[in-house]
C-alpha positions in Angstrom: 147.9 53.3 113.2 147.7 49.6 112.8 145.1 47.8 115.0 145.1 44.0 115.3 142.4 42.3 117.2 141.8 38.5 117.6 138.4 37.3 116.6 136.6 35.2 119.2 136.7 31.6 118.3 133.0 31.2 119.1 132.3 33.6 116.2 134.0 31.4 113.6 131.0 31.4 111.3 131.2 35.2 111.1 134.9 35.5 110.7 135.0 35.2 107.0 132.0 37.6 106.6 133.6 40.5 108.5 137.1 39.7 107.2 135.8 40.3 103.7 135.3 44.0 104.7 138.7 44.5 106.3 140.5 47.3 104.6 137.4 48.6 102.9 135.3 51.7 103.6 132.1 50.7 105.4 128.8 52.1 106.7 127.7 51.0 110.1 124.1 51.7 111.1 123.6 51.8 114.9 120.6 51.3 117.1 121.0 54.9 118.2 120.7 58.0 116.0 124.4 57.6 114.9 125.9 56.3 111.7 129.6 55.5 111.4 131.6 55.5 108.2 135.2 54.7 107.8 137.8 52.1 106.9 137.3 48.8 108.8 140.7 47.8 110.1 139.9 45.2 112.7 137.3 43.6 115.0 137.0 41.3 117.9 134.1 39.9 119.9 133.2 43.3 121.4 134.2 46.0 118.9 134.6 46.9 115.2 137.5 49.3 114.6 137.4 52.0 112.1 140.1 54.4 111.0 139.6 57.8 109.3 136.0 57.6 110.5 133.0 59.9 110.3 130.9 59.6 113.5 127.7 61.3 112.5 124.9 62.2 115.0 121.7 62.4 112.9 120.1 64.6 115.6 122.5 67.4 114.5 121.1 67.6 111.0 117.9 67.7 109.1 119.1 65.1 106.5 118.0 61.4 106.6 120.4 58.6 107.3 120.0 57.3 103.8 120.8 60.7 102.2 123.8 61.3 104.4 125.3 57.9 103.5 124.5 58.4 99.8 126.3 61.8 99.9 129.3 60.2 101.6 129.5 57.6 98.8 129.3 60.3 96.2 131.7 62.9 97.7 133.8 60.8 100.1 133.8 60.2 103.9 134.3 63.4 106.0 136.5 62.0 108.7 136.3 63.5 112.1 138.1 60.7 114.1 141.4 58.9 113.5 140.2 55.7 115.2 136.8 54.6 116.5 135.8 51.5 118.4 132.2 50.6 117.7 130.4 48.2 120.2 129.0 45.3 118.3 125.9 45.2 120.5 124.9 48.6 119.1 125.3 47.6 115.4 122.2 47.1 113.3 124.0 46.6 110.0 127.3 47.0 108.3 128.0 47.2 104.6 130.7 48.3 102.2 130.3 51.9 101.2 130.6 50.9 97.6 127.5 48.7 98.0 125.3 51.8 98.7 123.0 52.2 95.8 122.8 55.6 94.1 
């Protein structure tokens, strides 16, 4: 599935920053007890779009966020969604999965 979203022109300073992550596997930490991992394929002024994503509720496990992300880097993302739209207002941080330090 190809998703194309138009960035908001008022966010022009951020365009190049997020565009650098397009097509790469990313980790998105959220305000809630969720962490999202997947391939960033698009974004607009409201959403980040991930494909082949793992939406992980940390309340369902005894592992920490850091350990879960590290295991995903080592062993690969365990996808449980084809496409996910992540609200930007919920995002605490986003980084390339390859930038996660072992």
